[in-house]
C-alpha positions, 0 to 999 in steps of 0.5 A: 862727061862721058856719053855711054850707048846701049849695047847687046854683047854675046856672052858666048862670041863677045860679038857686039852688035855686029857680024861675028863669028858665032860658036853657037852658045850664043845669049846676048845681053845688054850693056853700056859701052863708052868712047875709049877715049873718055876711059884714057882720060879717067884712067889718066885721072885715076893714075894721077890721084893714085900715085900722087903724094902731097908734101908735108902740111899740103893734104888739102891743097893736094886734094882740092886741086885734084877736086877741081881737075875731077871736076872739070872732068866730069863737066861741073864747075871747078871754081865751086869746090867747097872750102873745107874748115881749117882743122885744129894743130896739135 
């Protein structure tokens, strides 16, 4: 699971807990930061989710595979995926 840190960021110059060139209108606000690596992992998963199209009749298999991947990314046991009830055939 991605770890966040609390920091302060200036809404004027953008400085984050470091020396920055202030333009005289600094006002610090609390922010939460996440590492770029964790963000890129999430972005890759969301991109996969957004661009995946299951084959006809395979939506459930695709959904369960994506759910297992998501569970693994957030540190849950990927094998504890609840089974969906069978859908009636029309």
